[in-house]
N, C-alpha and C positions, 0 to 999 in steps of 0.2 A: 233421339229420331230412333225405333226399330229399323235394325239395318241387316235382319235376319234372311230377308228376301233375296238378298245381295250375297250369301254365303256361296253362292256355286252350284249348289246340289241339283244335281238331275230330275225335272219333273216327272220322267217316265219312267223311274226306277220303281223296284217294288215289283212283284207279281201283280201279271194279267187280272182282268178279273171272267170270272167263270164263262160270260157271255162272250167276252172276246176269245177265252179257250175254245168255246164250243163251236164260234165261226168258222175257228181254224180246222178244227177236228174235220169239219162238214166239207172245207174245201180240201182238206187232204185226203180224205176217204175214197174218193174214185179212183185215187194214185196206186192205194193200199195192192192190188194184185200186180200192178207191174214193178214196183219196188220192191215187193217180195220176189218176183222174177228173176231182177235184174243182182239180186242179194244172192240167190241161189246159182247162179254161172258165176259170182265172182268166189262162194265156196268151191264149186265144181271145177274151177280154175285154179285153186289153191292159193287164192289171195290170204296172205295171212292175216291180214285187218278184220277180212270179213269172218274168218274161222275164229278168230280170237273176240269178237263180237258177238258170233253166235253162241261163242259156250260161255261169254259174261252174262248173255244173257237167259239163258237155257239152264245154265247150273250155279249163275253168281259166282265171285269172284273167291278163293281160298281165303280161310281163315288166315288172317295176316297176324303175325306174332311180332311183339315191340318189346325187346330187352330193354328194362332199363337200368343203368348203373346209378343208382342213387347212392353217395355217401352221404352223411348225416356228423356234424362236427357239434358235439355239445361244450358249450362253454358256461364254466359254474361261475358265478358271479358270487362272491363275497361281498358282502355290505356292511362294513363296518359301521356303527352305530355310535355318535358318541354323544353324550349328555354335559351342557355345562351346569355346573349347578352353582 
């Protein structure tokens, strides 16, 4: 018997459909001016999270550099061939 339906995966996982995304945008659009006004107030009040968020969206995150410490070990295999005659 196929028991894949009992794997415990979430049926609602994954990206929402375009129609659902559009409905959400339509619901939130009337609140846009109010949200931006509150965001502006928080920036002017010196809220660190608001200032950081503003700069992240306005200018993007700074380029991150990751230093990789890679060490390679070479193993030389000596293969001995024996021939039985």
